[in-house]
C-alpha positions as CSV (number, residue, x, y, z in Angstrom):
1,X,-311.7,2.0,136.8
2,X,-307.8,2.0,137.8
3,X,-306.5,2.0,141.0
4,X,-303.1,3.3,141.8
5,X,-301.0,3.1,144.9
6,X,-299.7,5.8,146.5
7,X,-296.3,6.0,149.0
8,X,-296.7,8.9,150.9
9,X,-294.3,10.3,153.2
10,X,-295.7,10.8,156.9
11,X,-293.5,12.5,159.6
12,X,-292.2,15.5,160.6
13,X,-288.6,17.4,161.6
14,X,-288.2,14.2,164.3
15,X,-288.6,11.6,161.8
16,X,-291.1,9.6,159.6
17,X,-291.7,7.2,157.1
18,X,-293.4,6.3,153.5
19,X,-297.0,4.8,154.2
20,X,-298.8,3.5,151.6
21,X,-302.5,4.3,150.4
22,X,-304.7,3.7,147.2
23,X,-306.6,6.3,145.3
24,X,-309.1,5.4,142.0
25,X,-307.6,7.2,138.7
26,X,-310.6,8.8,137.0
27,X,-310.2,10.7,133.5
28,X,-308.8,14.2,133.8
29,X,-307.3,13.1,137.4
30,X,-304.0,15.0,138.7
31,X,-301.9,14.1,141.5
32,X,-303.2,16.3,143.6
33,X,-306.8,14.9,143.2
34,X,-305.7,12.0,144.5
35,X,-303.9,13.4,147.5
36,X,-307.5,15.1,148.3
37,X,-308.6,11.5,147.9
38,X,-306.8,10.1,150.3
39,X,-307.2,12.8,152.9
40,X,-310.6,12.6,152.9
41,X,-310.7,8.8,152.7
42,X,-308.2,7.3,154.7
43,X,-305.9,9.9,155.8
44,X,-307.5,13.2,157.2
45,X,-304.3,14.6,159.3
46,X,-301.9,14.2,156.0
47,X,-300.4,17.8,155.5
48,X,-300.4,19.2,152.1
49,X,-300.3,23.0,151.1
50,X,-302.2,23.9,148.0
51,X,-304.1,26.9,146.9
52,X,-305.1,27.6,143.0
53,X,-305.2,24.0,141.7
54,X,-304.4,25.8,138.4
55,X,-300.3,25.8,138.5
56,X,-300.3,29.6,139.2
57,X,-299.8,29.6,142.9
58,X,-296.7,27.3,143.6
59,X,-298.2,26.2,146.5
60,X,-298.1,22.3,146.0
61,X,-294.5,21.8,145.4
62,X,-293.5,18.4,145.8
63,X,-291.0,15.3,145.1
64,X,-293.1,12.6,142.6
65,X,-291.3,10.0,142.2
66,X,-287.8,11.9,142.8
67,X,-288.8,14.9,140.8
68,X,-289.9,18.2,142.0
69,X,-293.1,19.0,140.5
70,X,-296.8,20.7,141.0
71,X,-299.0,17.8,142.0
72,X,-301.8,20.1,140.4
73,X,-300.1,20.2,137.0
74,X,-299.2,16.4,137.2
75,X,-301.5,14.4,135.5
76,X,-302.3,10.9,136.6
77,X,-301.9,9.6,132.8
78,X,-298.5,10.8,132.6
79,X,-297.3,9.0,135.8
80,X,-297.0,5.2,135.8
81,X,-299.6,3.4,138.2
82,X,-298.1,-0.2,137.4
83,X,-295.9,0.7,140.8
84,X,-296.5,2.7,143.4
85,X,-296.3,6.4,143.0
86,X,-293.8,8.3,145.7
87,X,-294.8,11.5,147.2
88,X,-292.3,13.4,149.5
89,X,-291.7,16.7,150.5
90,X,-289.3,19.4,148.7
91,X,-285.9,17.7,150.1
92,X,-284.0,21.4,150.1
93,X,-286.2,23.0,152.7
94,X,-286.8,21.9,156.3
95,X,-289.8,19.7,156.8
96,X,-292.8,21.0,159.0
97,X,-295.1,17.8,158.5
98,X,-295.7,15.3,155.7
99,X,-295.7,17.1,152.0
100,X,-295.0,20.9,153.6
101,X,-291.7,22.1,154.0
102,X,-290.7,25.6,155.3
103,X,-289.6,28.1,152.7
104,X,-289.8,30.7,154.5
105,X,-285.8,31.3,153.8
106,X,-286.7,32.1,150.7
107,X,-288.3,35.0,151.3
108,X,-285.5,36.3,153.7
109,X,-283.4,36.1,150.7
110,X,-285.8,38.1,148.4
111,X,-285.6,40.9,151.3
112,X,-281.7,41.0,150.4
113,X,-282.6,42.6,146.7
114,X,-283.0,46.2,146.3
115,X,-286.0,46.9,144.5
116,X,-286.7,48.3,141.1
117,X,-285.4,52.1,140.8
118,X,-286.2,53.4,137.6
119,X,-284.8,56.9,136.2
120,X,-286.0,60.2,135.9
121,X,-288.6,59.8,132.9
122,X,-288.2,61.6,129.6
123,X,-289.2,65.6,128.9
124,X,-292.4,65.0,128.3
125,X,-293.1,63.0,131.3
126,X,-292.9,59.4,130.0
127,X,-290.7,56.5,130.1
128,X,-289.8,54.6,126.9
129,X,-288.9,50.9,126.4
130,X,-288.6,49.2,122.9
131,X,-290.6,45.8,122.7
132,X,-287.5,43.3,122.6
133,X,-286.4,44.8,125.5
134,X,-289.8,44.0,127.2
135,X,-289.7,40.6,125.8
136,X,-286.4,40.1,127.4
137,X,-287.7,40.4,130.5
138,X,-291.4,39.3,130.5
139,X,-290.0,35.6,130.9
140,X,-288.6,36.4,134.1
141,X,-291.8,37.5,135.6
142,X,-293.8,34.4,134.9
143,X,-292.3,32.9,138.2
144,X,-295.1,31.3,140.6
145,X,-292.2,30.6,143.2
146,X,-292.9,27.3,143.3
147,X,-289.3,26.8,144.4
148,X,-288.8,23.6,142.2
149,X,-285.5,25.4,140.7
150,X,-284.5,25.6,144.3
151,X,-285.2,22.2,145.4
152,X,-283.4,20.7,142.5
153,X,-280.0,23.1,142.5
154,X,-277.7,21.0,143.8
155,X,-275.9,23.9,145.6
156,X,-278.7,24.1,148.0
157,X,-280.1,20.6,147.5
158,X,-276.8,18.7,148.2
159,X,-274.7,21.0,149.8
160,X,-276.7,22.9,151.6
161,X,-275.1,26.2,150.8
162,X,-278.4,28.4,152.2
163,X,-276.1,30.8,153.5
164,X,-273.8,31.4,150.9
165,X,-276.2,31.2,147.9
166,X,-279.2,32.7,146.8
167,X,-280.4,30.1,144.3
168,X,-282.0,30.2,141.0
169,X,-285.2,31.6,141.8
170,X,-283.3,34.9,143.2
171,X,-280.9,34.9,140.4
172,X,-283.8,35.1,137.8
173,X,-285.5,38.1,140.3
174,X,-282.0,39.8,139.7
175,X,-282.2,39.3,136.2
176,X,-285.4,40.8,135.9
177,X,-284.3,43.7,137.4
178,X,-280.8,44.0,136.2
179,X,-282.0,43.8,132.6
180,X,-284.9,46.5,132.8
181,X,-283.3,49.4,130.7
182,X,-285.0,51.8,132.5
183,X,-283.8,50.6,136.2
184,X,-280.9,52.4,137.4
185,X,-279.2,50.1,140.3
186,X,-276.0,48.5,140.0
187,X,-276.7,44.7,141.4
188,X,-273.7,43.3,140.7
189,X,-271.9,43.6,143.9
190,X,-274.7,41.9,145.6
191,X,-274.6,38.8,143.1
192,X,-270.5,38.4,143.5
193,X,-270.7,38.7,147.2
194,X,-274.0,37.7,148.8
195,X,-276.2,35.9,145.8
196,X,-272.5,34.0,145.4
197,X,-273.6,33.6,141.3
198,X,-270.3,31.6,141.4
199,X,-271.3,28.9,142.9
200,X,-274.0,28.0,140.1
201,X,-272.2,25.7,137.4
202,X,-274.9,25.9,134.9
203,X,-276.2,22.3,134.9
204,X,-279.4,23.7,133.7
205,X,-281.7,21.4,135.9
206,X,-283.6,24.3,137.6
207,X,-284.9,24.9,133.6
208,X,-286.0,21.6,133.3
209,X,-288.2,21.4,136.6
210,X,-289.5,25.0,135.9
211,X,-293.1,24.8,135.2
212,X,-293.4,28.1,133.7
213,X,-290.5,27.2,131.2
214,X,-288.5,29.8,131.8
215,X,-285.0,29.5,130.5
216,X,-283.5,30.0,133.9
217,X,-279.8,29.3,132.6
218,X,-279.6,30.1,129.3
219,X,-281.4,33.9,129.3
220,X,-280.8,34.5,133.1
221,X,-278.0,33.3,134.9
222,X,-275.4,32.9,132.2
223,X,-275.9,36.8,131.0
224,X,-275.6,37.7,134.7
225,X,-272.4,35.6,135.0
226,X,-271.3,37.4,132.2
227,X,-271.8,40.8,133.7
228,X,-270.3,39.9,137.1
229,X,-266.9,38.7,135.1
230,X,-266.7,42.1,132.8
231,X,-267.5,44.3,135.6
232,X,-264.9,42.3,138.6
233,X,-262.3,40.3,136.1
234,X,-262.0,42.1,133.4
235,X,-258.4,42.7,133.0
236,X,-258.9,46.1,130.9
237,X,-261.2,47.6,133.3
238,X,-258.5,46.3,136.2
239,X,-255.6,47.9,134.0
240,X,-257.6,51.1,133.7
241,X,-258.0,51.3,137.6
242,X,-254.5,50.5,138.4
243,X,-253.2,53.2,135.8
244,X,-255.7,55.7,136.7
245,X,-256.4,54.7,140.0
246,X,-260.3,55.3,139.5
247,X,-263.4,53.7,141.2
248,X,-265.7,50.9,139.3
249,X,-267.8,53.6,137.9
250,X,-265.1,55.9,136.8
251,X,-263.4,53.3,135.4
252,X,-266.6,52.2,133.0
253,X,-266.8,56.0,132.3
254,X,-263.3,55.7,130.9
255,X,-263.7,52.6,128.8
256,X,-266.8,54.4,127.3
257,X,-265.0,57.1,126.3
258,X,-261.8,55.2,125.0
259,X,-262.0,55.6,120.9
260,X,-263.2,52.7,119.1
261,X,-260.4,51.4,116.4
262,X,-262.0,49.7,113.6
263,X,-261.1,46.3,112.9
264,X,-259.8,46.9,109.0
265,X,-256.8,48.8,111.4
């Protein structure tokens, strides 16, 4: 039976350091199992947040050898044990104790996003959506709010723009609403001015760490960026507002009313 060495961060907001522990590795074991073993045998006061142990609650997020991952979904047979395995808390959020961080900032950002507001039902009292429309937004609803994408995002992790940037998790939440065919609200000003989607330079690091394999950048953030550009920086829209003196919504209606000239003409 193999033995793995762990270097686990121990401390709180006043400071701390890594301490070394060992755990026997058995078949099918995940990193969270090892942490529980260490809690039971060597460090009863080790703080670690977890809940489902099935990769669906997002609670056991941590950085394993420098990469944000879910401890319950990281099998020990995928982690090299010929050298110490380093476990530390998510860097982008304030430390509470050991591996536990304060992620309440995320919920404050979530409150800024207006909830789903559907249009009126059809004459028969129902709503209709096509299957491709359902498929498009279903991907975004797989998010378990582990906040690994928030942790790896350099705007939050390295530049600490928490007061200015909403992060990939909440850009995806807006995408799940904004791309819903039955929703009636316009959240583009929120994306531009409050969530500051322009800070994202689409490095795709958030997509790489997502345990639900959501295509955060390609299917969510890039289309939202395009919508913001169309809304606020499209020169044709600017010209229409300049000439006709109309607001954003009236300008969009004017564009829709303009005749479409076939390419052959």
